[in-house]
ZABA-481631 format. One record per residue (C-alpha): residue in three letters; x, y, z. Coordinates in pm, whole numbers, plus 50000, padded with zeros to 5 digits. Example, Ala and Ser with C-alpha at 12.3 -4.5 7.8 and 13.67 -1.06 7.14 Angstrom:
BEGIN
ALA512304955050780/SER513674989450714/
// end
This chain:
BEGIN
ASP407153820181973/PHE410523824381797/ILE408973825981434/SER405683844281530/ALA407703871181719/ARG409373881381396/TYR406093883681207/ASP404043909381430/ARG403533883781693/SER400983867081465/GLN398773840381618/GLY398113825581270/VAL401763821581212/ALA402223805481553/MET399343781481486/ILE400453769581153/VAL403963763781294/THR402533743681582/LEU400443723081335/ILE403523715381121/ALA405573707181426/LEU402753683281554/LEU402173664681236/GLY405853664481134/THR407143652281469/LEU404633623481514/PRO406633600981276/TYR409773610981467/ILE408313600381802/ALA406743568681631/ILE410143555281518/GLN411503558881872/LEU408623537882005/LYS409143512581728/ALA412873511181801/VAL412163503882162/VAL409663476082094/SER411653461481813/SER414853460582030/PHE413073444782321/SER411863417782076/ILE415223410381945/ILE417103409082281/SER414363386282424/GLY414733361782138/GLY411723372681926/SER411623386881579/THR410893421881436/SER408023407481207/GLN405703401181501/LEU406023429781752/ASP404283429582085/TRP402393461882043/GLY399713452082290/GLY402083443682566/VAL405603459982541/GLY404293488182324/LEU401383498382557/TRP403473496482869/THR406373516582714/THR403843544182595/GLY402063545282933/LEU405393548183119/LEU406673575782898/ILE403393594782937/ALA403663592183321/PHE407383600883320/THR406913631983098/VAL404043644883301/LEU405733639883644/PHE409173654783538/GLY408363679283257/ALA404823693083316/ARG404433700783673/ARG403953738083642/LEU402653762983383/ASP405633787283405/PRO406593793083040/THR410083802583153/GLU410533771183370/ARG413653750783302/HIS413853713783360/GLN417343710183501/GLY416753674383623/MET415513663183282/MET418383679483102/ALA420883661783335/ALA419063629183250/LEU419373637782875/ALA423173645082920/VAL423733610683074/GLU421503594482801/CYS423883611182551/VAL426933596482720/VAL425383561182756/LYS424473561482389/LEU427903572182277/VAL429643545882501/ALA427403518682367/PHE427893527982002/LEU431613532182033/ALA431823497582218/VAL429903478581967/GLY431673497281675/ALA435053488081819/PHE434023452081867/ALA432653448481523/THR435793464681362/PHE438633450981585/GLY437163421081751/LEU435563404681443/TYR437843417081175/GLY441123429081341/GLY440863464781220/PHE439573485780943/ASN441823469780698/GLY440663434880759/LEU437113446280758/PHE437253464180421/ALA439303436580272/ALA436373412780334/LEU433953434980126/PRO435023425479774/ALA434643388879850/ALA431083395279970/ASP430383419079669/LEU429833447279910/GLU432323472579777/GLN429463497779721/LEU429653504980101/THR432873524080044/ARG431463545779771/VAL428833573779750/GLY426403556979527/SER427633546679172/GLY429703577779128/ASP427163597078913/MET425813630678994/ALA422443617679122/ALA424093600679414/TYR425833631779526/THR422663652679475/ARG420893628079709/TRP423593628979964/MET423633667479967/THR419913669179985/VAL419913645780294/LEU422733667480451/PHE420773699880400/VAL417453684580527/SER419413671080840/MET420753705480910/ALA417303719680915/GLY416253690381137/ILE419043695081394/LEU418213731681430/PHE414453732681405/LEU412893700181517/PRO411003708981836/ARG413173687082052/GLN416443701581939/PHE415283738081943/HIS413823733582292/THR417063718082427/ALA419373744182264/VAL417343775082318/VAL414493771882580/GLU416623750582823/ASN419813772082774/SER420463786683124/ASP423793803283027/GLU424863819682694/GLN428373807582761/HIS427133772782712/ILE426973780882337/ARG430863784982332/THR431023749482465/ALA428403736482222/ILE430263751081919/TRP433003725081955/LEU431253698482169/VAL428243690781934/PRO430423686081614/GLY432973666081822/TYR430123643381951/LEU428563639381595/LEU432013630181467/LEU432533603281724/ILE429063588081697/SER429453586981312/LEU432813570381327/PHE431643533681316/VAL428513538281102/VAL430053525780776/PRO432183497880952/LEU429033485781141/ALA427083485080812/ALA429893466180639/ALA430353441780924/GLY426573434180929/ARG426543426580566/ALA429783407680571/VAL428593382980838/GLY425363377480645/LEU422713397880824/PRO419913407080607/HIS419863442580472/GLU416163446580574/MET417503445580937/ALA420043471880882/ASP418393493981147/PHE419303467481409/TYR422853457881308/VAL424243475281612/LEU422253452181835/LEU422293419881609/LEU426153421381569/PRO426983413181938/LEU424123389881963/HIS425433372181649/ALA428843368281825/ASP427213356882152/GLN428423388582344/GLN425593390382590/ALA427033419282812/LEU427733440582503/SER424203433182368/VAL422653445182703/LEU424833477082695/VAL423653483582332/PHE420153477782432/LEU420323501582724/GLY421933526882510/GLY419293525382249/LEU416533526182519/ALA418103557082667/ALA418393575582343/ALA414753566482230/THR413143576182554/GLY415073609682579/MET413913619482235/ILE410333609582307/ILE410093627382644/VAL411463661782514/SER409543660782194/SER406193652982357/LEU406813679582632/THR407663706482366/LEU404773698082152/ALA402243698482436/THR403453732082535/MET403143745782187/SER399663731082155/THR398333745182470/ASN399923779382419/HIS399053783482040/LEU396133762281977/LEU394083759982295/VAL394653794682448/PRO393723814282135/LEU390633792682104/ILE389683801582464/ASP390373839082413/ARG388103839582108/PHE384993822982263/GLU383853835982597/GLY382113803082680/LEU385423787182698/TYR387073809982953/TRP386493785283237/LEU389033763183066/LYS391843786783166/ARG392013772983510/TYR392603737983370/LEU395603746683134/LEU397903724283325/PRO395693692683307/ALA395163702082941/ARG399013700582891/TRP398883666083056/LEU396233654282813/SER398193667882524/ILE401153647282616/ALA399063616482644/TRP397243624182317/ILE400583629982135/LEU402213598582255/SER398993578582190/ILE398713590281831/SER402443583281787/TYR401873547281923/LEU399033540981663/PHE401213555481394/ALA404143533181480/ARG401893502681513/ASP399683508081204/VAL401763528280952/THR405503520780988/GLU405423483380914/GLY407773474780616/HIS409603508680640/SER413133514780773/LEU413373536981072/ALA415723560580903/ASN413353566780617/ILE410323573980845/GLY412663597281053/MET413343617680734/LEU409623625880732/GLY410093646481045/PHE413313662480913/CYS411553673080595/ALA408753688580809/ALA411303708680995/LEU412693720580658/GLN409433741380619/PHE410623764980897/VAL413933773680723/PRO412573800780489/ALA410533817780751/ILE413283817781011/PHE416343826880792/GLY414353849080575/GLY412933867480883/LEU416523871981020/PHE418273883480710/TRP415533898480488/LEU413963929780625/LYS411123929080372/GLY409893894480505/ASN406393897880623/LYS403513878580784/ALA401673871280467/GLY404683857480304/ALA405403836380611/LEU401923822980619/LEU401873815580249/GLY405283799280251/LEU404553777880561/GLY401203767880437/LEU402153758080086/GLY405253740580216/PHE403173720680456/LEU400703709980193/VAL403413698679956/TRP405153678580250/PHE401933662580345/TYR400793653179996/THR404233639679869/LEU405443622480183/MET402753615580426/VAL399843606480187/PRO401793578580015/LEU402873564480357/LEU399203563880477/ALA398103548480147/GLU400623521180154/SER399523511780516/GLY395893510580414/GLN394903540980620/LEU393953559680304/PRO392673546279961/
// end
């Protein structure tokens, strides 16, 4: 709606934005499902090499479909806000932050007596590169700035973030709070990222398991209560992301793919009375495809790298949005061309290699 409104309320623009959001967010939802299944396997004494996709994976996906339908898709009102769901998300953010700060403080001060002790242990383990940005050459900084720019696009324009910040915003004054609260939250949750990476490597955890250092470190030190807190924090974070993402994508799909199809073909008019069940089916379809993607495509890849696929997809919206806001000559043809070509480049350079490596494509 936001992008198409700028370009003559174009249905074509809305459809291509919806398709990009759908395909681009599937990897993002998939890694949350994989994180839940992997974390459950680790905390129950298993390994991440043999995940229980047929048991834990299916149950998790089914419960998330049911929860999203019950709490997020009860009515068709396009202006409806989900205050209960937003309250649950706020609690999830607090739980996640508390868990992350707790395990970060434990790894830094409990295991090594502070930052000085932790970083003093790195040279002996030949891990000094953790305190530098790459090897100091220009390529390392270019990579970091690229990741930073792509992440800025993701935090603004991934469907989940946009829905939370704009659609669910019930008071403009909340933006004043968000201006200082969001950067403050990001600063706090980033505080122990490098110390946790350093502690995980220093105690001998394999770098292939870096996604799970936050859970493996307390388990390694036999801190059962802290391990459970971390597991619950990760579970809350992953499920929150999945629920809002699938709800937003289902709404976009019915509004901008199904409704235009019904309007174009008279024989499909009868479907208009079933738009709400269609939204439920969309939620089930999106989560089911994400489940299959997580099970069959993500093996051998880190969660962070797969997540960047979604961020790069959201990057395709940047020219159409910022160009539309600040450049008066921006028009529908340019938006369609830019979005279409950007999507094709994204799909061919990022998604096709992933599908080929997993055997889904030759």
